[in-house]
C-alpha positions in Angstrom: 0.0 -0.1 -0.3 1.8 2.9 -1.3 1.2 6.2 0.5 -1.6 8.0 -1.8 -2.4 10.7 0.7 0.5 12.9 1.4 -1.1 14.5 4.5 -2.2 11.4 6.2 1.3 9.8 5.9 3.2 12.6 7.2 0.9 12.8 10.0 1.5 9.3 10.7 5.3 9.7 10.4 5.3 12.7 12.8 3.1 10.7 15.7 5.5 7.7 15.6 8.4 10.2 15.5 6.6 11.6 18.7 6.4 8.5 20.4 10.2 7.6 19.7 11.2 10.8 21.4 8.4 10.4 24.3 10.0 7.5 25.0 13.4 8.7 26.2 11.6 10.7 28.4 9.2 8.1 30.0 12.3 5.9 30.4 14.1 8.7 32.3 11.3 9.3 34.5 10.6 5.6 35.0 14.7 5.1 36.1 14.5 8.4 38.2 11.7 7.2 39.9 13.2 3.6 40.2 16.3 5.1 42.1 14.4 7.4 44.2 12.3 4.3 45.5 15.3 2.3 45.9 17.9 5.0 47.0 18.7 3.1 50.3 19.5 0.1 48.7 20.6 1.1 45.3 23.7 -0.5 45.1 22.2 -3.9 45.1 19.9 -3.0 41.9 22.6 -0.8 40.2 22.5 -3.6 37.5 18.7 -2.8 37.0 19.6 0.7 36.2 21.8 -0.1 34.0 19.9 -2.4 32.1 16.9 0.1 31.8 19.5 2.9 30.8 21.0 1.0 27.9 17.9 -0.8 26.7 16.3 2.8 26.2 19.3 4.1 24.5 19.4 0.9 22.1 15.6 0.8 21.2 16.0 4.8 20.7 18.7 4.6 17.9 17.1 1.0 17.0 13.6 2.6 16.3 15.2 6.1 14.6 17.4 4.2 12.3 14.2 1.9 11.2 11.8 5.2 11.1 14.6 6.8 8.8 14.7 3.5 6.5 10.9 3.4 6.4 10.4 6.9 5.0 12.7 6.1 2.3 10.4 3.5 1.4 7.2 5.8 1.6 5.0 2.8 2.5 2.3 3.7 4.6 1.4 -0.1 5.7 5.0 -0.7 7.0 5.1 2.7 8.7 1.7 1.3 10.6 3.3 -2.0 11.3 6.3 -0.4 12.7 4.1 1.5 15.0 2.5 -1.2 16.0 5.3 -3.0 16.9 7.0 -0.5 19.1 3.6 -0.6 21.4 3.8 -4.2 21.5 7.3 -4.1 22.2 6.7 -1.4 25.3 4.0 -3.7 26.6 6.7 -6.3 27.1 8.9 -4.0 28.8 6.1 -2.1 30.9 5.3 -6.0 31.8 8.9 -6.6 33.0 9.4 -3.2 34.6 5.9 -3.8 36.9 7.3 -7.5 38.1 10.8 -6.1 38.9 9.2 -3.6 41.1 6.6 -5.1 43.1 4.2 -6.8 40.4 0.5 -5.8 40.3 0.8 -4.2 43.9 4.0 -2.0 42.7 4.1 1.6 42.0 4.3 1.3 37.8 0.7 -0.1 36.7 0.1 3.5 35.4 2.5 3.1 32.4 -0.2 0.6 30.9 -2.7 3.6 30.9 -0.4 5.6 29.5 0.5 3.3 26.5 -3.3 2.5 26.1 -3.5 6.7 25.4 -0.3 6.8 23.3 -1.8 4.0 21.2 -5.2 5.9 20.9 -3.0 9.4 19.6 -1.4 7.2 17.0 -3.8 4.8 15.6 -7.1 5.9 17.0 -9.6 3.1 17.3 -7.7 0.0 16.3 -4.7 1.1 18.2 -7.0 1.2 21.3 -8.7 -1.9 20.8 -5.3 -3.8 20.2 -2.9 -2.0 23.2 -5.7 -2.1 25.4 -6.6 -6.0 24.9 -2.8 -6.6 25.0 -2.3 -5.2 28.3 -5.5 -6.9 29.8 -3.7 -10.1 28.9 -0.1 -8.7 30.2 -1.8 -8.0 33.5 -3.6 -11.7 33.5 0.1 -12.7 32.5 1.7 -10.9 35.2 -0.6 -12.4 37.8 0.5 -16.1 36.9 4.1 -15.1 37.0 4.0 -13.7 40.5 2.2 -16.7 41.8 3.9 -19.7 40.2 7.3 -17.8 40.3 9.5 -16.0 42.5 8.6 -12.6 41.3 7.2 -9.5 42.5 5.7 -10.4 46.4 5.5 -14.3 45.4 5.4 -15.3 48.6 2.5 -12.8 50.3 0.3 -13.8 46.9 1.3 -17.5 47.6 -0.2 -17.2 50.9 -3.0 -15.0 49.7 -4.2 -15.9 46.6 -7.5 -14.1 47.1 -6.0 -10.6 47.0 -3.8 -11.2 44.0 -7.2 -12.3 42.6 -8.8 -8.9 43.3 -5.9 -6.9 42.0 -5.7 -8.6 38.9 -9.3 -8.2 38.1 -9.4 -4.6 39.4 -6.3 -3.8 37.0 -7.8 -5.7 34.1 -11.3 -4.1 34.3 -9.7 -0.5 35.0 -7.3 -1.3 31.7 -10.8 -2.2 30.0 -12.7 0.4 31.1 -10.1 2.7 30.3 -9.8 1.5 26.6 -13.5 1.7 26.2 -13.9 5.3 27.2 -11.2 6.0 24.9 -12.7 3.5 22.2 -15.3 5.9 22.0 -13.7 9.2 22.2 -11.3 8.0 19.5 -14.3 7.6 17.1 -15.4 11.2 17.7 -11.6 11.8 17.5 -11.1 10.4 14.2 -14.2 12.0 12.5 -12.9 15.3 13.8 -9.1 14.3 12.6 -10.7 13.9 9.2 -12.3 17.0 9.2 -9.4 18.8 10.5 -7.2 17.5 7.9 -9.8 18.0 4.9 -10.1 21.4 6.3 -6.4 21.6 6.4 -5.9 20.4 2.9 -9.0 22.5 1.5 -6.9 25.8 3.2 -3.4 24.5 1.8 -5.4 24.5 -1.7 -6.7 27.5 -1.3 -3.8 29.6 -0.7 -2.3 27.8 -3.4 -4.9 28.6 -5.7 -5.5 32.3 -4.4 -1.7 32.7 -4.7 -1.6 31.6 -8.6 -4.8 33.3 -9.2 -3.5 36.7 -7.9 0.2 36.0 -9.5 -1.4 35.3 -12.6 -2.8 38.9 -13.2 -1.1 41.3 -15.7 -2.3 44.2 -13.5 -0.6 45.1 -10.5 -2.6 44.3 -7.0 -1.6 46.3 -3.8 -3.5 46.4 -0.7 -3.0 48.7 2.2 -4.1 48.3 5.8 -5.5 51.5 7.9 -2.1 53.0 8.4 -1.7 52.8 4.7 1.2 50.0 4.7 1.1 47.1 2.4 -0.2 44.2 3.6 -0.6 42.2 0.3 1.0 42.6 -3.1 1.0 40.6 -6.4 3.4 39.5 -8.6 2.8 41.8 -11.3 2.9 44.5 -8.8 6.5 43.5 -7.8 7.9 43.1 -11.2 6.0 46.3 -12.7 7.6 48.4 -9.6 10.8 46.6 -9.4 10.6 45.9 -5.5 12.8 42.9 -5.8 16.1 44.9 -5.8 14.7 46.9 -2.8 13.7 44.3 -0.5 14.0 40.6 -1.3 10.7 39.4 0.4 8.2 40.9 -1.9 8.5 38.3 -4.3 8.8 35.6 -1.9 5.9 36.9 -0.2 3.7 38.0 -3.4 0.2 36.7 -3.7 -0.1 36.2 -0.1 -1.2 38.0 3.2 1.9 39.6 5.0 2.7 42.5 6.6 5.5 44.5 5.0 5.9 46.9 7.4 6.3 49.7 4.7 4.3 52.4 3.4 3.0 53.1 -0.1 4.7 56.3 0.0 8.1 54.4 0.5 8.1 52.7 -2.9 5.9 55.2 -4.8 7.6 58.4 -3.7 5.2 60.7 -5.7 1.8 59.1 -4.3 -0.7 62.0 -3.7 -1.1 62.2 -0.1 -4.7 63.6 -0.3 -5.9 60.4 -2.9 -6.6 58.4 0.7 -7.8 61.5 2.2 -10.4 61.6 -0.5 -11.4 58.2 -0.6 -12.0 58.2 3.4 -14.1 60.8 3.2 -16.1 59.9 0.5 -15.0 62.8 -1.7 -14.9 60.2 -5.0 -18.3 59.1 -6.3 -18.6 55.7 -5.6 -15.7 55.4 -3.3 -13.5 54.8 -6.6 -10.7 57.3 -7.4 -8.7 57.0 -11.1 -5.7 58.6 -11.2 -2.0 58.5 -13.2 1.5 58.7 -11.7 4.6 58.5 -13.4 6.8 56.3 -12.0 10.2 56.0 -12.9 10.2 55.9 -17.2 6.4 54.3 -17.1 3.3 56.0 -16.7 0.9 53.9 -14.2 -3.0 54.2 -14.4 -4.4 53.5 -10.9 -7.9 52.6 -9.8 -8.0 53.1 -6.1 -11.3 51.6 -3.9 -11.9 51.7 -0.3 -12.7 48.0 1.1 -15.8 47.5 3.2 -15.5 44.0 5.1 -17.4 44.7 8.1 -15.9 43.4 11.5 -13.7 40.8 9.4 -12.0 43.8 7.5 -8.7 43.1 6.7 -7.1 45.8 4.4 -8.3 49.3 4.1 -7.7 50.1 0.7 -7.3 48.3 -2.6 -5.4 49.3 -5.5 -5.1 48.2 -9.1 -2.8 49.4 -11.6 -1.1 48.6 -15.0 1.6 50.4 -17.3 -0.3 52.6 -19.8 3.2 54.1 -21.4 2.2 52.4 -24.5 -1.5 53.3 -24.2 -0.7 57.3 -23.8 1.7 57.2 -26.5 -0.9 56.0 -28.7 -3.3 58.4 -27.6 -0.7 61.5 -28.5 0.0 59.7 -31.8 -4.2 59.3 -32.2 -4.5 63.3 -31.3 -2.3 63.9 -34.0 -3.3 61.8 -36.7 -7.0 62.7 -35.9 -5.6 66.8 -36.2 -3.9 66.0 -39.6 -6.9 64.3 -40.7 -9.3 67.2 -39.9 -6.7 69.4 -41.2 -6.8 67.8 -44.3 -10.8 67.4 -44.2 -10.9 71.2 -43.4 -8.4 72.2 -46.4 -10.4 69.7 -49.1 -13.8 71.3 -47.8 -12.4 74.9 -48.1 -11.2 74.1 -51.1 -14.3 72.7 -52.5 -16.7 75.7 -51.0 -14.0 78.3 -52.8 -14.0 76.6 -56.0 -17.8 76.9 -56.7 -18.2 80.5 -56.1 -14.8 81.4 -57.8 -16.1 79.5 -60.9 -19.4 81.6 -60.8 -17.6 84.7 -60.5 -15.2 83.8 -63.2 -17.6 82.8 -65.5 -19.6 86.1 -65.1 -16.6 88.2 -65.0 -15.7 86.6 -68.4 -19.2 87.3 -70.2 -19.0 91.0 -69.1 -15.4 91.2 -70.3 -16.1 89.6 -73.3 -16.1 91.8 -76.4 -18.3 88.9 -78.4 -21.4 88.8 -76.1 -23.6 91.4 -75.8 -25.0 92.2 -72.5 -28.0 94.4 -72.1 -28.9 96.3 -68.8 -31.0 93.3 -67.5 -28.1 90.9 -67.6 -25.5 93.2 -66.6 -27.3 93.5 -63.5 -27.9 89.6 -63.2 -24.1 89.2 -63.5 -22.9 91.7 -61.2 -25.7 90.3 -59.0 -23.9 86.9 -59.1 -20.7 87.9 -58.4 -21.9 90.0 -55.4 -23.5 86.9 -54.2 -20.8 84.5 -54.4 -18.0 87.4 -52.9 -20.6 87.7 -50.1 -20.7 83.9 -49.8 -16.9 83.7 -49.7 -16.7 86.7 -47.1 -19.3 84.5 -44.9 -17.2 81.3 -45.4 -14.0 82.7 -44.3 -15.4 84.4 -41.8 -17.0 80.8 -40.3 -13.6 79.2 -41.0 -11.6 82.0 -39.2 -13.8 82.0 -36.1 -13.7 78.3 -35.9 -9.9 78.3 -36.1 -9.4 80.9 -33.6 -11.9 79.5 -30.9 -10.1 76.0 -31.2 -6.5 77.2 -31.1 -7.7 79.4 -27.9 -6.1 78.2 -24.7 -7.0 79.2 -20.8 -3.5 81.1 -20.6 -4.4 83.7 -23.2 -5.5 87.2 -22.4 -9.3 87.9 -21.9 -11.2 90.7 -22.8 -13.8 90.3 -19.8 -15.9 93.5 -18.9 -18.9 93.9 -16.8 -22.2 94.3 -18.4 -26.1 93.8 -18.1 -27.2 90.6 -19.9 -30.6 91.9 -20.5 -29.7 95.5 -22.2 -27.0 93.3 -24.2 -29.4 90.8 -25.5 -31.5 93.6 -26.7 -28.4 95.3 -28.9 -28.3 92.0 -30.7 -31.9 91.4 -30.8 -31.7 94.8 -32.8 -29.3 93.2 -35.3 -32.2 91.2 -36.9 -35.2 92.8 -35.6 -36.9 96.1 -36.0 -37.8 98.8 -33.2 -41.1 96.2 -32.3 -38.8 93.5 -32.6 -40.2 91.8 -35.4 -37.7 90.1 -38.1 -39.6 90.4 -41.2 -37.8 88.5 -44.4 -39.5 86.6 -47.6 -43.2 87.1 -46.2 -42.1 85.3 -42.8 -42.7 87.5 -39.5 -40.7 86.3 -36.5 -41.4 87.7 -33.2 -38.1 88.2 -30.7 -38.9 88.3 -27.1 -36.4 89.0 -24.8 -37.6 87.8 -21.2 -34.0 88.0 -19.6 -34.2 89.3 -16.1 -33.2 93.1 -16.2 -31.2 93.1 -13.2 -29.0 90.3 -14.1 -25.7 91.6 -14.2 -22.5 89.5 -15.7 -18.8 89.7 -15.6 -17.5 87.8 -18.6 -16.0 88.2 -22.2 -19.2 89.8 -23.8 -17.6 89.7 -27.3 -17.7 86.2 -27.3 -21.1 85.5 -25.6 -22.3 87.7 -28.5 -20.7 85.2 -31.1 -22.6 82.6 -29.2 -26.5 84.1 -29.3 -25.9 85.7 -32.4 -25.0 82.3 -33.9 -27.8 80.6 -32.2 -30.2 83.2 -33.5 -29.2 83.2 -36.9 -30.0 79.2 -36.9 -33.4 79.9 -35.4 -34.4 82.3 -37.8 -33.1 79.8 -40.5 -35.0 76.9 -38.9 -38.2 78.9 -38.8 -37.9 79.9 -42.4 -37.2 76.6 -43.9 -40.1 75.2 -41.6 -42.3 78.2 -43.4 -41.0 77.4 -46.9 -41.9 73.4 -46.4 -45.0 74.2 -44.6 -46.7 76.3 -47.5 -50.2 77.1 -47.1 -50.3 74.9 -43.5 -48.3 77.4 -41.9 -49.8 80.6 -43.6 -50.5 83.1 -40.4 -48.7 80.8 -38.0 -47.0 83.0 -35.4 -43.3 82.5 -35.5 -41.4 83.3 -32.1 -37.6 83.3 -30.9 -37.8 83.7 -27.0 -34.8 84.6 -25.0 -35.0 83.8 -20.8 -32.4 83.5 -18.1 -32.1 81.8 -14.6 -29.5 82.3 -12.1 -28.4 78.8 -10.5 -25.5 77.0 -9.1 -23.3 74.4 -10.7 -21.9 71.3 -8.7 -18.9 73.2 -7.4 -21.7 75.8 -5.8 -20.5 78.6 -8.4 -22.9 80.8 -9.6 -23.9 80.7 -13.1 -26.4 82.1 -15.3 -28.6 79.8 -17.5 -29.7 81.7 -20.6 -32.0 79.7 -23.1 -33.2 80.2 -26.5 -35.9 78.6 -27.7 -38.3 78.7 -31.4 -40.9 76.9 -32.8 -38.9 76.2 -36.1 -38.5 72.9 -37.9 -36.3 71.4 -34.8 -34.1 68.5 -35.4 -34.1 64.5 -35.4 -32.5 62.4 -32.7 -29.6 61.9 -35.2 -29.3 65.5 -36.1 -29.4 66.6 -32.5 -26.7 64.0 -31.5 -24.1 65.4 -34.1 -25.3 69.1 -34.2 -22.0 70.3 -32.5 -19.6 68.1 -34.4 -17.2 70.6 -37.0 -18.4 70.2 -40.2 -21.8 68.6 -39.8 -24.8 70.1 -41.8 -28.0 69.5 -43.1 -28.8 72.7 -45.1 -27.8 72.6 -48.6 -25.7 76.0 -48.6 -24.2 75.4 -44.8 -20.8 75.1 -43.7 -21.2 73.0 -40.5 -19.1 75.3 -38.4 -21.7 77.6 -36.6 -22.8 75.5 -34.1 -19.6 74.0 -33.4 -17.9 77.3 -32.8 -20.9 78.1 -30.4 -19.9 74.8 -28.5 -16.1 75.7 -28.6 -16.5 79.2 -27.3 -18.9 78.0 -24.8 -16.0 75.6 -23.6 -13.7 78.3 -23.5 -15.5 80.4 -21.2 -15.8 77.4 -18.4 -19.6 77.1 -19.5 -21.8 74.4 -20.9 -24.3 73.6 -23.5 -27.6 71.6 -24.0 -29.9 71.2 -26.8 -33.4 69.5 -26.6 -35.3 69.3 -29.9 -38.2 67.2 -31.8 -38.4 67.2 -35.3 -41.0 70.0 -36.7 -41.7 71.0 -33.1 -39.1 73.3 -32.8 -35.7 74.0 -30.6 -34.1 75.0 -27.3 -30.8 75.6 -26.5 -29.8 76.1 -22.7 -26.1 77.9 -22.1 -24.6 78.0 -18.8 -22.0 80.5 -18.4 -20.4 81.5 -14.7 -21.6 85.1 -13.8 -17.9 86.1 -12.9 -14.7 84.0 -13.7 -14.2 84.7 -9.9 -15.1 82.4 -6.7 -17.8 84.8 -5.6 -17.5 83.1 -2.2 
């Protein structure tokens, strides 16, 4: 029977090794006791002391050599037989000691009980049954030897056989009762032992599994305790941070719980001290904080989470991180490529848009300057009108393009033309560019009422010219939307009241800063969902003569003013645009 259970084999080996060592102490106690009992007559019994001492040493050496030999064989059955052989040999030795020290009335009867207990410890129920039976037989044999041979108070028991019978019965009964108790207890102990072995094997397998699992992750994992000390780190984190050269224990303990007695800022010097404080106070949404750090020649992307384990909580924070240097490099290259692609697209679009007006201007100019073609006054006015219209179109195209480029290239560090002004009066000024004194815009049979519902007391401190560019673009788009709806509707929209409304509301953003919400609403043709999602993208347009830069410029200018813009619309139902602009570039608190 080869060993098929390494844990069981190792356990049996440890137990047999224990009884070999225990036997030395047991013999030492027996010899010492014997010496003390026979101290007055020690010289006469010295031969027995020498014999017991030599026997203890010899037995220990023989048993140790045999155990070493059997361990090399790795045979559980042989090891078990060897254990039983030792216990039976001990019974013989104990019987001899008992007979030589007073027999059944002597002081060493307790040794039977000790070795029954040892048998229960080593072999559980089978050991108790065998050694208990052997002990009872040995006691009976001792009684016979005392009665028939000159051993252990022979003369006394020969004269008093009833006393010998009584002592024999009492000792055998005691051994059997003790064996019976241990037999039942060993059954429970056997079950408990198996459960302990199974649990130990499960824990060991779980530890190896968890270690292999965490060490197989390509992401670095670090767990901190409540004092920000490292208590767990995986293999990827050790290699990524290059910690082997700092402390060798990192790699040896990677993947298991261990108190490394080192703070996170001792290995990552530039780790932000306010990160953990923000997690603790719940500043970050969902108790998760993502950030990036430069470490040596790498850029590391971190995800920090606060752990919540209740009363069984072990760690305080868990950090997942990885090397994102390559990703960042790709992002930079992607932005460069995107910029080049956008520049190429803009250049192609601009060349295409300029080519058409130039072709019309060139044709008209050729006809006017050609001596072979006669032009009357009507033709002359028509041709010059074409030239004027196309020149105006080119001018608008250049203005839109320059405005778009200017906004896109502006950064926060540039100078700003900030001034204080009344928003209501400013809106009145802008409306006057489109409407007459009655605030009505009339063009091509379309009459649009422009209503300024902005609070007359609203004072702002911002870039007036850029805010004006935003509002003018939106008003112009609203007018064009109404005109297109009026033309498409025909008789169905005749007599309809067309309206553009401007409104305002003072509120606060998430950081508590006061902002002014400016709303512009119209009842024009509106936008469908697809158009609305792409309305602020450069070069996106649904107009036949549009450039797709107007709303993109609006969006860019709003961002440059640290504002926000939102659009709401339904096809054929109108449009609502809300613009949030800080009332002042400074914190009012």
